[in-house]
C-alpha positions as CSV (number, residue, x, y, z in Angstrom):
1,M,73.4,-77.0,22.2
2,K,72.3,-75.6,25.6
3,N,74.9,-75.0,28.2
4,L,77.5,-74.4,25.6
5,K,79.8,-71.5,26.1
6,F,80.2,-68.4,23.9
7,L,83.0,-65.8,23.9
8,L,81.8,-62.5,22.3
9,I,84.3,-59.8,21.2
10,P,83.1,-56.3,20.2
11,K,84.4,-54.2,17.3
12,S,85.8,-51.6,19.7
13,N,85.3,-50.2,23.2
14,N,82.9,-47.5,21.9
15,F,79.7,-47.6,23.9
16,K,77.6,-48.3,20.8
17,D,79.7,-51.4,19.9
18,I,79.5,-52.6,23.5
19,I,75.7,-52.2,23.6
20,N,75.4,-54.2,20.4
21,I,77.5,-57.1,21.5
22,K,75.7,-57.1,24.9
23,E,72.4,-57.3,23.0
24,I,73.6,-60.5,21.3
25,S,74.9,-61.9,24.5
26,N,71.6,-61.2,26.4
27,E,69.6,-63.0,23.7
28,L,72.0,-66.1,23.9
29,I,71.7,-66.1,27.7
30,K,67.8,-66.1,27.4
31,R,68.2,-69.3,25.4
32,G,70.2,-70.9,28.1
33,Y,73.8,-70.5,26.8
34,L,76.8,-69.4,28.8
35,C,78.3,-66.1,27.6
36,I,81.5,-64.2,28.4
37,T,81.4,-60.8,26.7
38,L,84.6,-58.7,26.4
39,L,84.4,-54.9,26.6
40,S,87.1,-54.3,24.0
41,P,88.7,-56.1,21.1
42,V,91.8,-58.3,21.4
43,N,94.5,-59.0,18.9
44,D,95.1,-62.4,17.5
45,K,97.9,-63.4,19.9
46,N,95.8,-62.5,22.9
47,L,92.8,-64.3,21.5
48,E,94.9,-67.4,20.9
49,F,96.1,-67.2,24.5
50,I,92.5,-66.9,25.9
51,L,91.3,-69.9,23.9
52,K,94.3,-72.0,24.9
53,N,93.6,-71.4,28.6
54,E,89.8,-71.5,28.7
55,K,87.3,-73.7,26.8
56,F,84.8,-72.0,24.6
57,D,82.5,-73.7,22.2
58,F,81.8,-70.6,20.0
59,V,83.6,-67.3,19.4
60,I,81.7,-64.4,17.9
61,R,84.2,-61.7,16.8
62,I,83.2,-58.5,15.3
63,N,85.2,-56.8,12.5
64,K,88.0,-59.3,12.6
65,G,88.9,-62.7,11.0
66,K,89.9,-66.0,12.6
67,P,93.5,-66.3,14.0
68,E,95.7,-69.0,12.6
69,N,96.2,-71.0,15.8
70,V,92.7,-71.1,17.2
71,K,91.7,-74.5,18.5
72,K,89.5,-76.4,16.1
73,R,87.0,-77.3,18.8
74,A,85.9,-73.6,19.1
75,R,83.6,-72.8,16.2
76,F,84.3,-69.3,14.9
77,I,81.7,-66.7,13.9
78,S,83.3,-63.7,12.2
79,W,81.1,-60.7,11.5
80,I,82.9,-58.2,9.1
81,N,82.2,-55.3,6.7
82,E,82.9,-57.3,3.6
83,I,84.7,-60.5,2.6
84,S,87.8,-58.7,1.4
85,D,88.5,-57.8,5.1
86,V,89.4,-61.4,5.8
87,E,90.5,-62.6,2.4
88,E,94.1,-63.3,3.6
89,T,92.9,-65.4,6.5
90,L,90.1,-67.5,4.8
91,N,92.2,-70.6,5.0
92,N,92.0,-70.3,8.8
93,F,88.2,-71.0,8.7
94,N,86.8,-74.5,8.5
95,E,83.5,-76.0,7.5
96,N,82.1,-75.5,11.0
97,D,82.7,-71.8,11.1
98,L,80.5,-68.9,9.9
99,I,81.3,-65.6,8.2
100,Y,78.8,-62.8,8.1
101,T,79.2,-59.7,6.0
102,L,77.5,-56.3,6.3
103,K,78.0,-55.7,2.5
104,Q,76.2,-58.3,0.3
105,S,78.8,-60.8,-0.9
106,N,78.9,-62.9,-4.1
107,T,81.8,-64.9,-2.9
108,Q,81.3,-68.7,-3.1
109,N,83.4,-71.0,-0.9
110,K,82.7,-74.7,-0.6
111,K,84.3,-74.9,2.8
112,I,82.9,-71.8,4.6
113,K,79.3,-70.7,5.0
114,I,79.2,-66.9,4.1
115,N,76.0,-65.0,4.6
116,Q,74.9,-61.4,4.9
117,M,73.8,-60.2,8.4
118,L,72.9,-56.7,9.3
119,P,72.8,-55.0,12.7
120,A,69.5,-54.6,14.4
121,A,67.4,-52.3,16.6
122,N,68.4,-51.9,20.2
123,T,65.6,-52.9,22.6
124,F,67.5,-53.4,25.8
125,K,65.0,-51.0,27.4
126,N,61.5,-49.8,26.6
127,V,62.2,-47.3,23.9
128,L,59.5,-44.6,23.4
129,T,58.1,-44.0,19.9
130,I,56.8,-40.8,18.3
131,S,53.3,-42.2,18.9
132,N,54.1,-42.2,22.7
133,Y,54.6,-38.4,22.4
134,K,51.3,-37.8,20.7
135,S,50.0,-36.0,23.7
136,I,52.7,-33.3,23.4
137,I,52.9,-32.8,19.6
138,N,51.3,-29.4,20.0
139,N,54.3,-28.4,22.2
140,K,56.4,-26.1,20.2
141,N,59.6,-28.0,21.3
142,F,58.4,-31.2,19.7
143,Q,60.2,-32.0,16.4
144,D,61.9,-28.6,16.4
145,I,64.8,-30.1,14.3
146,D,64.0,-30.1,10.6
147,I,66.8,-32.3,9.4
148,S,69.4,-34.3,11.4
149,L,72.5,-36.2,10.4
150,I,74.5,-38.3,12.9
151,V,77.9,-39.5,11.7
152,N,79.0,-43.0,12.8
153,H,82.7,-42.4,12.8
154,T,84.2,-41.7,16.3
155,R,87.0,-39.6,17.6
156,A,88.7,-42.8,18.8
157,E,89.2,-43.9,15.2
158,L,91.4,-40.8,14.6
159,F,93.7,-41.6,17.5
160,N,94.2,-45.3,17.1
161,G,97.7,-45.0,15.7
162,N,96.8,-46.6,12.3
163,K,97.5,-44.0,9.6
164,E,95.6,-46.0,6.9
165,I,92.4,-46.1,9.0
166,V,92.7,-42.5,10.1
167,L,93.1,-41.3,6.4
168,K,90.2,-43.5,5.3
169,V,87.8,-42.2,8.0
170,K,88.8,-38.6,7.3
171,T,88.4,-39.0,3.5
172,L,85.0,-40.7,3.8
173,N,83.8,-38.2,6.4
174,T,84.8,-35.2,4.3
175,K,83.4,-36.5,1.0
176,K,80.0,-37.3,2.5
177,S,79.8,-34.1,4.5
178,E,80.6,-32.0,1.4
179,Y,77.7,-33.7,-0.5
180,F,75.4,-33.1,2.5
181,H,76.3,-29.4,2.5
182,K,75.6,-29.2,-1.2
183,I,72.1,-30.8,-0.7
184,I,71.2,-28.5,2.1
185,N,72.2,-25.5,0.1
186,E,69.9,-26.5,-2.7
187,L,66.8,-26.7,-0.5
188,D,64.2,-23.9,-1.1
189,K,64.0,-22.9,2.6
190,D,66.3,-22.4,5.6
191,Y,65.5,-25.6,7.3
192,I,66.9,-26.1,10.8
193,T,69.6,-28.7,10.2
194,Q,71.7,-30.3,12.9
195,V,74.8,-32.4,12.4
196,H,76.5,-34.6,15.1
197,N,80.1,-35.1,13.9
198,F,83.5,-34.9,15.5
199,F,84.6,-32.8,12.6
200,D,83.2,-29.2,12.5
201,Y,83.1,-28.2,8.8
202,S,81.4,-24.9,9.4
203,Q,84.7,-23.1,8.6
204,V,85.4,-25.3,5.5
205,W,82.1,-24.7,3.7
206,K,80.2,-21.7,4.9
207,N,76.6,-22.7,5.6
208,D,74.6,-20.9,8.2
209,R,71.8,-23.5,7.7
210,I,73.9,-26.3,9.4
211,K,74.7,-26.3,13.1
212,Y,77.4,-28.7,14.3
213,K,76.8,-30.3,17.7
214,G,79.7,-32.6,18.2
215,E,79.7,-36.3,19.1
216,I,77.0,-38.0,21.1
217,N,78.1,-39.7,24.2
218,N,74.8,-40.7,25.7
219,F,73.0,-43.6,24.0
220,N,69.5,-42.5,25.0
221,Y,70.1,-39.1,23.3
222,F,70.2,-40.8,19.9
223,F,66.5,-41.8,20.4
224,E,65.7,-38.2,21.5
225,I,67.2,-36.9,18.2
226,F,65.4,-39.5,16.0
227,R,62.0,-38.6,17.6
228,N,62.6,-34.9,17.6
229,S,63.7,-34.6,13.9
230,K,61.2,-34.3,11.1
231,F,63.8,-36.0,8.9
232,N,66.7,-38.2,9.8
233,V,69.4,-38.6,7.1
234,L,71.5,-41.7,7.1
235,F,75.3,-41.3,6.6
236,E,76.0,-44.7,5.0
237,D,75.6,-45.1,1.3
238,E,77.0,-48.5,0.3
239,Y,76.3,-50.8,3.3
240,L,75.0,-50.4,6.9
241,E,77.8,-50.0,9.4
242,F,77.9,-51.8,12.7
243,R,76.9,-48.5,14.5
244,T,74.2,-47.7,12.0
245,N,71.2,-45.7,13.1
246,F,69.0,-47.2,10.4
247,F,67.0,-49.7,12.6
248,N,66.8,-47.4,15.7
249,I,65.4,-44.5,13.6
250,L,62.7,-46.7,12.3
251,L,62.1,-48.3,15.7
252,V,60.9,-45.0,17.2
253,E,58.8,-44.3,14.1
254,G,61.3,-41.7,12.8
255,T,61.2,-40.4,9.2
256,L,64.3,-41.8,7.4
257,L,66.0,-40.5,4.2
258,L,68.6,-42.8,2.7
259,N,70.7,-43.1,-0.4
260,S,69.2,-45.4,-3.1
261,K,72.6,-47.1,-3.5
262,L,72.3,-48.4,0.1
263,L,68.8,-49.8,-0.5
264,H,70.2,-51.9,-3.3
265,Q,72.6,-53.5,-0.9
266,I,70.1,-54.2,1.9
267,N,66.8,-54.6,0.1
268,K,66.8,-58.4,-0.1
269,Y,67.8,-58.8,3.5
270,L,65.1,-56.4,4.8
271,K,62.3,-58.6,3.5
272,L,60.0,-55.6,3.0
273,E,56.3,-56.5,2.9
274,E,55.4,-53.5,0.7
275,D,57.2,-50.9,-1.5
276,S,60.1,-49.3,0.4
277,S,58.4,-45.9,0.3
278,N,55.9,-47.2,2.9
279,Y,58.7,-47.5,5.4
280,F,61.3,-44.8,4.5
281,F,62.3,-42.6,1.6
282,K,65.2,-43.2,-0.8
283,Y,66.9,-40.4,-2.7
284,S,69.2,-40.8,-5.7
285,D,70.0,-37.1,-6.3
286,I,69.4,-33.6,-4.9
287,E,66.0,-33.3,-6.7
288,S,64.6,-36.5,-5.1
289,F,65.9,-35.4,-1.7
290,K,64.1,-32.0,-2.1
291,F,60.9,-33.8,-3.2
292,Y,60.5,-35.7,0.1
293,I,61.4,-32.7,2.2
294,S,58.8,-30.5,0.5
295,N,56.1,-33.1,0.3
296,Y,56.3,-34.3,3.9
297,Y,57.6,-31.4,5.9
298,D,54.3,-29.9,6.9
299,N,52.4,-33.1,7.3
300,F,53.1,-34.7,10.7
301,N,50.4,-37.4,10.3
302,K,51.7,-38.4,6.9
303,R,55.2,-38.9,8.3
304,L,53.8,-40.8,11.3
305,Q,51.9,-43.1,9.1
306,V,55.1,-44.2,7.4
307,G,56.9,-44.3,10.7
308,K,54.4,-46.6,12.3
309,K,54.6,-49.1,9.5
310,A,58.4,-49.1,9.7
311,S,58.4,-49.6,13.4
312,S,56.1,-52.6,13.1
313,L,58.4,-54.2,10.5
314,I,61.5,-53.6,12.7
315,R,59.9,-55.1,15.8
316,K,58.8,-58.1,13.9
317,K,62.0,-58.9,11.9
318,H,64.9,-56.7,12.9
319,L,65.7,-57.0,16.6
320,Y,68.8,-58.7,17.9
321,K,66.5,-61.5,18.9
322,N,66.1,-62.1,15.1
323,R,69.9,-62.0,14.5
324,V,70.6,-64.6,17.2
325,D,67.8,-66.8,15.7
326,Q,69.7,-66.5,12.4
327,I,73.1,-67.4,14.0
328,L,71.8,-70.4,15.8
329,K,70.0,-71.7,12.7
330,D,73.2,-71.3,10.7
331,L,75.2,-73.2,13.3
332,N,72.9,-76.3,13.0
């Protein structure tokens, strides 16, 4: 299969989506494949035009299905949220194509191979871990954020002209943010809580404990927050999104709190070698959230022990190298 040519198409032109598709491209190039990586998505008509005028052996398209008139000689790899996102276009796929879903799917299709595939940790550069910062842990500025929450939705999704998507993003964002406010209000102390979100809810629900910082536009700053927070809360609760922080939080040995509903969706794929509490903490309600905050807040070494184990797992099984290995195996 060497010297075959891939066309890779990102979910959006958001910098996180571009970095993720570039990670996949880099791994394919390391293996000797030719890759053309677009820096923004294209509609079906434009994709059909590209494939009509230039030969590609494989197309990897994020968050979209297969156009009706794609040449059969180009094998199509569609990576989507869930199978319902491409239900109307399933007939466009053939037995040589692949569909990957973020949300675990029970759909059976004799013609198409449908598997779950999650995003991965970003290791395009040498990312420092909390252990790397051990020499400065006595510095009062280290881990001075008690709880952090970074929302995956972007401002661009509100201005894309699609009213249905805009309403969905705003509804999800508001619902989850309201629950987060409720959790923080129930904690027994005034923990320093930082939220990065393009919505500022400080005037909607009065809560002096939560400080809104706006969107993050520097990829390296994500890692700074993960390292500098005693607890990182994940925003997703049903499946990991393409821009998830899950793997990068664990990569830097950060302490992660996630909803137990999410763990149900991803548990089988993660291939954990021990009980999940050895890698991160799951909460099912406010009381279980409070339990982990109160039991681990004052014990840096206890948090770091969990973080080290998580980072080791991620580096072994959940880099984009591993995802490309999975794609190439499924193509055979």
